[in-house]
C-alpha positions in Angstrom: 51.3 59.1 22.4 48.9 57.6 19.8 48.9 59.7 16.6 45.1 59.6 16.4 44.9 61.2 19.9 47.5 63.8 19.0 45.5 64.7 15.9 42.2 64.8 17.7 43.6 67.1 20.4 45.3 69.3 18.0 42.3 69.7 15.7 40.1 70.3 18.8 42.4 73.1 19.9 41.9 74.9 16.5 38.1 74.7 16.6 36.3 77.8 15.6 34.2 79.2 18.4 32.6 82.0 16.5 33.2 83.7 13.2 36.2 85.6 14.4 37.6 83.6 17.3 40.0 80.7 17.2 41.1 78.9 20.4 44.8 79.0 21.0 46.6 75.7 20.9 48.5 74.7 24.1 50.7 72.2 22.1 54.3 73.0 22.9 56.1 70.5 20.6 57.9 71.6 17.4 56.1 69.2 15.0 52.8 70.1 13.4 50.0 67.8 12.4 51.3 67.3 8.9 54.8 66.7 10.2 53.5 64.0 12.6 51.3 62.4 9.9 54.3 62.1 7.5 56.2 60.1 10.0 53.4 57.4 9.6 53.4 57.6 5.8 50.3 59.8 5.7 49.5 63.4 5.1 47.3 66.1 6.7 45.4 68.6 4.7 42.3 70.7 4.9 39.5 72.2 2.8 39.0 75.9 3.2 35.9 78.1 2.7 37.3 80.7 4.9 37.4 84.4 4.1 41.0 84.9 2.9 41.1 88.3 4.5 40.9 86.7 8.0 44.6 87.1 9.0 44.3 84.8 12.1 42.9 81.9 10.1 45.3 82.4 7.3 48.3 82.3 9.7 47.1 78.9 10.9 46.4 77.6 7.3 49.8 78.8 6.0 51.7 76.7 8.6 52.9 73.9 6.3 53.9 71.9 9.4 50.2 71.5 10.2 48.6 71.3 6.8 50.6 69.9 3.9 47.8 70.6 1.4 44.9 73.0 1.2 42.0 72.5 -1.1 39.2 75.1 -1.8 35.9 73.9 -0.3 33.0 73.5 -2.7 30.5 76.3 -2.1 
């Protein structure tokens, strides 16, 4: 499957619906976004302006298989 398609589907599955809800991913493979990007000589990171007390969001962000780098967003 094309890496761009995989990334688009994976990012879409993590889209925030409301302030407290995150859609659950249906991806069943063992590789995360960052893991897949590294195979092509690239990396996957994200910028965060999320409330760090949001445990569901922090669990997603701490998965280094999905995000190899996290940068604070500019307020």
